[in-house]
C-alpha positions as YAML, in Angstrom:
chain: A
units: angstrom
residues:
- id: 1
  name: MET
  ca: [72.98, -42.98, -3.20]
- id: 2
  name: LEU
  ca: [72.70, -39.23, -4.19]
- id: 3
  name: SER
  ca: [72.40, -39.55, -7.71]
- id: 4
  name: GLU
  ca: [69.49, -42.44, -7.24]
- id: 5
  name: LEU
  ca: [67.81, -40.23, -4.76]
- id: 6
  name: LEU
  ca: [68.04, -37.01, -7.26]
- id: 7
  name: ALA
  ca: [66.70, -39.69, -10.24]
- id: 8
  name: LYS
  ca: [63.67, -40.55, -7.72]
- id: 9
  name: TYR
  ca: [63.39, -36.69, -6.86]
- id: 10
  name: LYS
  ca: [62.84, -36.16, -10.42]
- id: 11
  name: GLU
  ca: [60.27, -38.27, -11.29]
- id: 12
  name: ALA
  ca: [58.18, -37.53, -8.01]
- id: 13
  name: LYS
  ca: [58.35, -34.07, -9.40]
- id: 14
  name: ILE
  ca: [57.03, -34.61, -12.94]
- id: 15
  name: LEU
  ca: [54.33, -36.45, -11.25]
- id: 16
  name: LEU
  ca: [53.48, -33.85, -8.75]
- id: 17
  name: GLU
  ca: [53.49, -31.29, -11.29]
- id: 18
  name: THR
  ca: [51.10, -33.20, -13.29]
- id: 19
  name: GLN
  ca: [48.80, -34.16, -10.29]
- id: 20
  name: GLU
  ca: [49.01, -29.74, -9.54]
- id: 21
  name: LYS
  ca: [47.56, -29.00, -13.26]
- id: 22
  name: ARG
  ca: [44.79, -31.51, -12.57]
- id: 23
  name: VAL
  ca: [44.06, -29.54, -9.23]
- id: 24
  name: GLU
  ca: [44.28, -26.61, -10.53]
- id: 25
  name: ARG
  ca: [41.88, -27.37, -13.54]
- id: 26
  name: TYR
  ca: [39.31, -28.90, -10.78]
- id: 27
  name: ARG
  ca: [39.60, -25.92, -8.76]
- id: 28
  name: LYS
  ca: [39.24, -23.60, -11.66]
- id: 29
  name: LYS
  ca: [36.15, -25.59, -12.84]
- id: 30
  name: ILE
  ca: [34.50, -25.51, -9.05]
- id: 31
  name: GLU
  ca: [35.07, -21.77, -9.16]
- id: 32
  name: ASP
  ca: [33.64, -21.21, -12.60]
- id: 33
  name: GLN
  ca: [30.39, -23.32, -11.52]
- id: 34
  name: MET
  ca: [29.93, -21.36, -8.75]
- id: 35
  name: ILE
  ca: [30.24, -18.03, -10.31]
- id: 36
  name: ALA
  ca: [27.77, -19.13, -13.05]
- id: 37
  name: GLU
  ca: [25.39, -19.87, -9.85]
- id: 38
  name: GLY
  ca: [26.23, -16.81, -8.23]
- id: 39
  name: ARG
  ca: [27.17, -18.47, -5.46]
- id: 40
  name: ASP
  ca: [30.11, -17.53, -3.12]
- id: 41
  name: GLN
  ca: [29.77, -20.28, -0.62]
- id: 42
  name: TYR
  ca: [28.56, -23.81, -0.81]
- id: 43
  name: THR
  ca: [27.95, -26.58, 1.73]
- id: 44
  name: ASP
  ca: [26.34, -30.22, 1.50]
- id: 45
  name: GLY
  ca: [27.41, -33.37, 3.97]
- id: 46
  name: GLN
  ca: [30.96, -33.59, 2.76]
- id: 47
  name: TRP
  ca: [32.10, -30.02, 1.30]
- id: 48
  name: THR
  ca: [32.09, -26.92, 2.17]
- id: 49
  name: VAL
  ca: [33.69, -24.22, -0.48]
- id: 50
  name: ARG
  ca: [33.84, -20.31, -0.02]
- id: 51
  name: ARG
  ca: [35.02, -17.91, -3.02]
- id: 52
  name: GLN
  ca: [37.26, -14.84, -1.13]
- id: 53
  name: VAL
  ca: [39.29, -12.40, -2.06]
- id: 54
  name: GLN
  ca: [42.29, -11.76, 0.19]
- id: 55
  name: GLN
  ca: [44.33, -8.50, -0.14]
- id: 56
  name: ARG
  ca: [47.69, -7.77, 1.35]
- id: 57
  name: MET
  ca: [49.39, -4.67, 1.98]
- id: 58
  name: MET
  ca: [52.80, -4.41, 1.51]
- id: 59
  name: PHE
  ca: [55.68, -1.95, 0.24]
- id: 60
  name: THR
  ca: [59.51, -2.39, -1.04]
- id: 61
  name: LYS
  ca: [62.59, -0.95, -0.47]
- id: 62
  name: LYS
  ca: [61.93, 1.17, -3.25]
- id: 63
  name: HIS
  ca: [58.66, 2.67, -1.93]
- id: 64
  name: VAL
  ca: [60.24, 4.17, 1.21]
- id: 65
  name: PRO
  ca: [62.85, 6.37, 2.26]
- id: 66
  name: GLU
  ca: [66.58, 4.58, 3.03]
- id: 67
  name: ASN
  ca: [66.12, 5.44, 6.82]
- id: 68
  name: ILE
  ca: [62.36, 4.46, 7.48]
- id: 69
  name: TRP
  ca: [63.49, 1.00, 5.53]
- id: 70
  name: LYS
  ca: [66.96, 0.34, 7.72]
- id: 71
  name: GLN
  ca: [64.47, 1.27, 10.79]
- id: 72
  name: TYR
  ca: [61.88, -0.96, 10.08]
- id: 73
  name: ALA
  ca: [62.69, -3.99, 8.07]
- id: 74
  name: GLN
  ca: [62.41, -7.26, 9.41]
- id: 75
  name: PRO
  ca: [65.17, -9.94, 7.78]
- id: 76
  name: GLN
  ca: [63.73, -13.42, 7.74]
- id: 77
  name: LYS
  ca: [65.93, -16.31, 7.50]
- id: 78
  name: VAL
  ca: [64.67, -19.16, 5.06]
- id: 79
  name: GLU
  ca: [66.28, -22.09, 4.27]
- id: 80
  name: PHE
  ca: [65.78, -24.51, 1.24]
- id: 81
  name: VAL
  ca: [67.69, -26.86, -0.81]
- id: 82
  name: SER
  ca: [67.93, -26.02, -4.68]
- id: 83
  name: ILE
  ca: [67.93, -29.24, -6.75]
- id: 84
  name: ARG
  ca: [68.31, -28.51, -10.32]
- id: 85
  name: GLU
  ca: [69.47, -31.00, -13.43]
- id: 86
  name: ALA
  ca: [72.82, -30.38, -14.64]
- id: 87
  name: GLN
  ca: [72.68, -29.13, -18.47]
- id: 88
  name: GLN
  ca: [73.04, -31.63, -20.74]
- id: 89
  name: LYS
  ca: [76.40, -30.52, -23.19]
- id: 90
  name: LYS
  ca: [75.46, -30.44, -27.08]
...
């Protein structure tokens, strides 16, 4: 049962990767067209598109003294399932 699910997972993942590449190509074409037209925003009856830049501030452990890191670091719990194909023996 689990092997069948894993096979279906692999098939779906391949399809997803193909579609993600396709979506990214269209997103890039849209962005390039907006740049060519000198636009940061586009709206018609169906769509609204905005080009914007987001900036985030962050620091890592190596950027701050140890005592500051220990005082302010916030642990986050993330649960996930890792699925990889077994390496085929040669």
